[in-house]
N, C-alpha and C positions, 0 to 999 in steps of 0.2 A: 298699161301705162306700162313701161318700163326707162332705165334709165342713160342717161345718157354718158355714151362710151368711155369719157373721159369721169365721170363723177367716178368721188366715194374709191377713187382707186387704191389705197390705201387698206380700208377694210378691207377690200377681195383677194388682197395680203395677208389675209386672213387665213386659215387649216384647214380648207374645207372637210378633211379626215374628220374632227372633232364636232361636223355640225349635227349628228346624230342625236349626240345628247343634250343638245345645247334646244332642242324644238320639241323637246320628251323627257325634260327637268323630272328626274326621279334618283328618289336614296339608295346609295347601292348598300351591298351586306355593310360595310364597316364604315362608310362613307358620303360626302353628297355627291361625290362624281363618280366617272371610272377607272381612274388613277391611281386610287390608293391601292385597287385589288392586286396590279400585279405584282407590286412592291408587297402586298402582306402574303403574296404565291412564295417569293421569294425571301421570306423574314420563315414560313415556315418552312423550307427546302434549309434556311440553314439552322435553325431548332435542331430538325434533324442530324443534322452533320455535327455536332455539338455536344450529339446527344454526351458523348463517351469525358465532356469536360465541363463537373457538373459548375465551376465558375458561368464558362461563357455560355452554360446551357442557362443559367438563373437568366444571365443578361439576355441571351437569342427570344425568354421569356417575358422579360420584361419590354422588349420589340414590339413583340405580336399584343402584348396587353393594351400597348400604345396606338397602335393602328386599328385596334378595332374599338378603340372608346365609342359608348355612347355619344359623346357629343359630337364627334367628327361629321355626327350628320347633322347637325343644329345650322351650319356656315360655312361654305369656303373656307374665309379663317381658324373656325373650329379647324377646318377637315388637316388644312397646310401644318396649324402649329403643331401636330400630334404627328402630322408626318415630319416633321424638323425637328423635334424634340428624339425619335425615332432615330433618325439619322447620327445626332447628335452619340446616341450612346451607341448605335453602334460601331460610328468610326472610333468611339475611343475603347470597345469592351470587343469588337470585330473585326478591325479593320483587315481581317485576312477573308472574310467575305467580300469577296468581289462581285460575283452576279446579284450580292443585295443591294453594293454600293451602285453597283449601277443603274438598279433601279430604280433606285433614289432621286439620282441626277436623271433618268429619266421623267420622270415623274413635278419634277423642278420644270422643265422646259416643258409639260403641257398647262402647268400650271403657269408657267407663262405666258402661253397661245390664252388659255383662257380670261385671263386682263389686260390680254390686248383688245376685246372682244369688249369687256369689263370699263376698261377708256374708251373706245368707237363709244359709248352707249353713251356717256357720263359726259367723251364732247356732243356730243349729238342734245343731252336735254338740258348743256352750257345755253349750247346758243339756240336751241329752237325760241321761235317769235309764238306758236302755239302754246310752249306751259307758261300757267302761271309766273311773273315775274317771282315773286321768294320762293317757287322751285325750279327756279333757273339758278335763280343761289348761292342754293340746297348743293345745289349739281357741281355749280364751279366751285364751290366751297368744298367740295372732296375732292371735285378731281385735282387743286390744289394740293391737300390734302395724301392721294394718292402721286400727285408725281416729285413728292418729295421724300416717297418713304422709299421706291426705287431706288437699286441702285444706278450711276450712272453707268451709260452704255459700255464704255474704252475701260471703264476699271475693271481691275481683272475684281473675282470675292471666290472668294472661300466659298463652299457648295450651305454650308448650313448656316454662316453668314447669309447668303439665295435665300435662304427658307422664311428667313427673321424677318426680311426685306416686303419676301412673295407674303405671308400672313400679314407684315402691319397694311400691305395693298390691298389687302381683298378686302381687310375690314372698314379701311376708308372705301373702298369702293360697294359695303352693303347695302343693298337692295337695289344694285347696276350690273351685277355678276351673272353670268348665261342662266347664274340656277336658282335665279330670287324671278326666272322671269315666268312664272305663272302660267296663265295658258292664253294660246295662239287660236285666233279666231281669224276664218279666209269669208270673204264675198265677193260672189262675177257679177260685175254690173250687168243688169238685165236689161235694162232701157233706159233709154236716153231722150229728152223731147227737150224743144226752147223753153225757156222760161218765157213770160211775159217779157215786156218794155221796162214793165216797174216790178219785175222781183227777178231775186235770182240772189247773188254774192255782193257783198263789196267787197272790191277790188282797190280801190281808190281811197277808203276810212273817211270817205267823208260823211257814211255813217249811210249813204243810203246806197239802193242793189248797183249794180252797172249792168247794162248789157243794151249793151248799142247794136248786136247782132239781132236784135231782135227790129231795129228801127228800119238797119238796114233791109232787112230782107222782107222786108216792104216799098221798099225803093228800088231791087233788083226785079220786085213781082211787075213793077209797071215799063223798064228795061225789057225782062227774058222771063218771061213767066215762068220757064219751064226750069229755070237755076233754081233751086231750095236747098246752100246752104247750108242752112240746118239738117238737111239731109242727107246732106252729102259730108259734114262731120259726124253725125249719128251713125255712117252708116261704116264706116274710116274707123269706128269701134272693134271692129269684131276684124278685122284685115288679116287678109292673106292667114285665116283658121286662127287667129289671137284674139285672146279675154281678157282683158282689165281685172282683173283683181285688187280691194281691199285687201289689207293683213294688218291686226293687232296682235299687240303680242306683249308682255310683262302686263298681260290683264287679271287682276283680281276679281272684281267685277265691274260687269260691263255698265248698270243697273247705277255709277257710279267709279270711279277712280280716278286720284290725284294726278298719277303715272301711268301715261301707259307708249310706250311707243307704237308708232300705224306708217303703213307702208304701200308702198303700188306695187304692184311687178305684172306680167306678161303672164298670161298660161296656154297649153289647147287643151283639149276636148283629150285626156286621159282613157275615156272606153269605148267610144265610137259611137254611143249613143247620144248623139244631138235633143233626145226627149226631155234629159232628165236635171241637160245643161243647168235649168233657172227652176227648180221645182224646192231647192233644200239639198236634191239630194247628185250635183254634179260634183264630176271629178275629174280634175285637171294635174296637169303636168307641168313643172311650173318652168321657163324661161331661162335657165341657169345665166344666160347674160342678166336678168335685171337681178340680182341676187349679190348678198354680201359672202362676205366670207362665213360667215353663220350660217347660212339658210335662210336667212328671211330678207325681205328685200332690200336692195343698197341706197332707193330711195326713198328715204323715214327722215322722219320727226318724233321728236315726242309730245305729249297731248296729254289735256285731261278729260276725262267723264264726267260731267256731272251728274245728280242725279235722276235726272229724266231721261238719260241715256245722249245728252244734246254733243258734242265733238265740233271742236275745229281744226283744220290743220293744213299748215300753210306749207306748199312746196315751192316756194318761191325762191332760184336759184339755184336748181338743183338738175337741170335740166332734164325733161322725157320726151317720151315720143308716145303721144297721148293716141295710141289708134296707130296709124296713119302719121298722122302730122306730128311734127317736130316743134317741139316747144325749148326752145332755147333757153341760157340759163339764167336771162335777164328777164323771162316772162313771168307771168301772174301767176299761181294755181292756186288756188283758194278752194278746198271742200267743208261744207258744212253738213253735219247732218248729226240720223237717230239713229241710234244701232240698240240694236239687241244679240240676241244670238241665229235668231234664222233669219232676221231683215237688217241691211244697214239700206237708210232712205236717205236722201234730202238735196241739194245744189252743188254745180260742180265752178266754178268763174274760171273763165281764164283771159290773159290779153293772147291775139293773135292778131300777126304781124300784119302789115296790109301787103306783102308778100302773097303770107299765103292765101289772104281774101282774092286778089288778083288770079294766084294759079287757080281755086277753083273757078271760078268761072271761067279761067278762059278755058279749065279743062272739060266747062262741060258746053267748050265748044259756041263758048262769047266774048266777041271782041268790042272793048271798051271802047267811047269815042273822048276824043280828050278832055271834053266839058264831062263825060259822065267819069271821068279820070279825075276831074277834079272837084265833083259832090261825091264821091269815095273818098275824097281824103278829110268832108265834112266832118263824119262821120268818128274818126279816130279821135277815144276819148280820151288813150291812158298814154302819162308817162314811163315809159320802162327804165331809162337811163337815169330818169333827175331833172333834166339838160332844159326842163322847161318848155319841151317843146311837148306836146302830143303825138307817138311815132306805132301807136300799137290802139285795137279797136276791143272793146271787152266785150264775153261772151258767157252767157249762162244758161245751165243744161240744170234741171232735174231732172234723178238721176235715183231707180230703183237699185235692190243686188240683194240676190238672195246667199244663203249656206252655202258653201264648197268647202270642197277635201282636196288638200292640193297636198302632192308630190314634189319631192325634191329627187 
């Protein structure tokens, strides 16, 4: 799966250079981010430069102490508070240390980039129909507090004041920053099979599975025995050497987690070994056009994993390429599965436009008569634009997906 070209442009504008630290989050020497290290290096250099001035040497020592506080490793907000306090001391006692002041300024810019990623995560959580209502409300409240904490974009702000705002925003976004992202898991879809007409995913919300494609397949078999719509869709899954993968991050436990992000991306075989793609050892190279600025899938939602590993993802409204099939932004796309570290299995259901069905049929060399086209219309069962008229066909597939390693 890959993102619609117009989707998530705001997220893609985030700085990709920071994505490495987003994907593998770890505590640094004296903080939770890599941004503190250049400031600490500059502070140590400043300490050496003022050794001949006892008063300034004492202040420089305090600056170094603030930057190396153990509490800096607790959260992004804790680190920013300490760096901000070190800046304030530097401005008042070591104003001539211009290299150190530049390091603080660079750190503020980097923290702001981190918070843009946190903002996107909060927005995803607050607007995701896959997340329980209570958790959406919690994210919406945090987002409101976050936005209030940041200074107005056009207002000139002194550097020490910027740090105060950044720390307040980071505190509001706790749990949603790149440094709260937990573990990342990837699975490559290894098989896809048309579900029975009575099975699959509920796409229209009436409590029953929707899979008109299975019924249509029976009709097509009488018209054109050589046309297998199910197989055509399945074959497109790995069209042009592309593999469809699911990813989950912000994962604390796959056995049950109230808040995770889940997305879909495209990738190619990274090691050229086709024998290991679906045995849990597959190595893949992500298609960068399907990634957001943080290195995770651009097409994403927030969801919950319940205690037995079950989850539900609603990708509707984002615009996807499912293999070689383009699903527009109004297409309904829902995944329901059960997840563990080695496997991710379940059902994927989506709406298919009549024009896509006709393309698949004509691509097999079959021309439908006017009467057959009327019959084809009678299978439409999904209203994608809410105007009360059925304009798409439901399709549900069972899928299996195996653990994968993804490089970016």
